[in-house]
C-alpha positions in Angstrom: 106.6 111.1 97.7 103.7 112.6 99.7 103.2 111.6 103.3 99.9 111.3 105.2 98.9 114.6 106.5 98.3 115.1 110.2 96.5 118.4 110.1 94.1 119.3 112.8 91.3 119.7 110.2 91.2 118.0 106.8 89.7 120.0 104.0 87.6 118.5 101.2 88.5 120.2 98.0 86.8 117.3 96.2 83.3 116.1 96.8 83.0 113.1 99.1 82.3 109.9 97.1 81.8 107.6 100.1 81.9 108.0 103.9 81.3 105.8 106.9 82.0 105.5 110.6 85.2 103.5 111.0 88.0 102.7 113.5 91.7 103.0 112.6 93.9 100.2 114.1 97.6 100.9 114.5 99.1 98.0 116.5 97.3 97.8 119.8 96.0 101.4 119.5 92.5 102.0 118.1 90.4 105.1 117.5 86.9 105.6 116.2 86.2 108.2 113.6 84.9 109.0 110.1 86.4 107.5 106.9 85.8 109.5 103.7 86.8 108.8 100.1 87.2 111.7 97.6 88.5 111.5 94.1 92.0 112.4 95.3 92.3 111.0 98.8 91.2 108.6 101.6 90.7 110.6 104.8 90.2 109.5 108.4 89.2 112.0 111.1 89.1 110.6 114.6 86.3 111.6 117.0 89.0 111.9 119.8 92.3 113.5 118.7 94.0 112.9 122.1 95.0 109.3 121.1 97.3 110.6 118.3 95.7 108.4 115.7 94.9 110.8 112.9 93.6 112.7 111.2 95.1 111.0 108.2 94.9 112.0 104.5 96.2 109.4 102.2 96.6 110.4 98.6 95.0 107.9 96.2 98.0 108.0 94.0 100.1 106.7 96.9 97.8 103.8 97.6 99.5 100.6 96.3 97.0 98.1 97.6 93.6 97.8 99.3 92.6 94.5 100.7 90.4 92.9 103.3 92.0 91.9 106.6 91.0 90.9 110.1 90.2 93.6 112.7 92.0 92.7 115.9 91.3 93.4 119.6 94.4 94.6 121.4 96.3 94.2 118.1 96.4 90.4 118.5 93.0 88.7 118.7 90.8 88.7 115.6 87.4 90.2 116.4 86.0 91.0 113.0 86.3 90.2 109.3 85.1 93.7 108.4 88.4 95.4 108.1 90.4 97.0 105.3 94.2 97.3 105.0 95.6 100.2 102.9 99.2 99.7 101.8 101.1 102.8 100.5 103.8 102.8 98.0 106.3 103.9 100.6 105.7 100.7 102.7 103.4 102.2 105.4 100.0 100.5 105.9 96.8 101.5 107.7 94.0 99.3 108.9 90.4 100.4 109.2 87.6 98.5 110.8 84.6 99.4 108.5 81.4 97.8 107.4 81.4 96.3 103.9 85.2 96.5 103.2 84.6 95.0 99.8 82.6 98.1 98.8 85.5 100.3 99.8 88.0 98.2 97.8 85.7 98.5 94.8 85.4 102.3 95.3 89.2 102.6 95.5 89.5 100.6 92.3 92.0 98.3 94.0 
């Protein structure tokens, strides 16, 4: 099973199908960055790499489920409905606060 890649720089062998400014939420930690969808992966590149939240490259073949969720402040208090949870086949999940999460779910085919 492939694991998310934490390379300093993600390459785009495929053309970008969709991209937007987003924030990744891992528990109470959050980092702003860019979310990109290609034909083979979902990639998040943080603007500030010092937080240790990315970059992430999630293979589309490893994505088991994509669904709307609540974006939370401090990992506890719901602050927005514009969030997306990506669940991988291995059990890991990633949450991204992004505008129009329904569009991302449709683009992922989930």
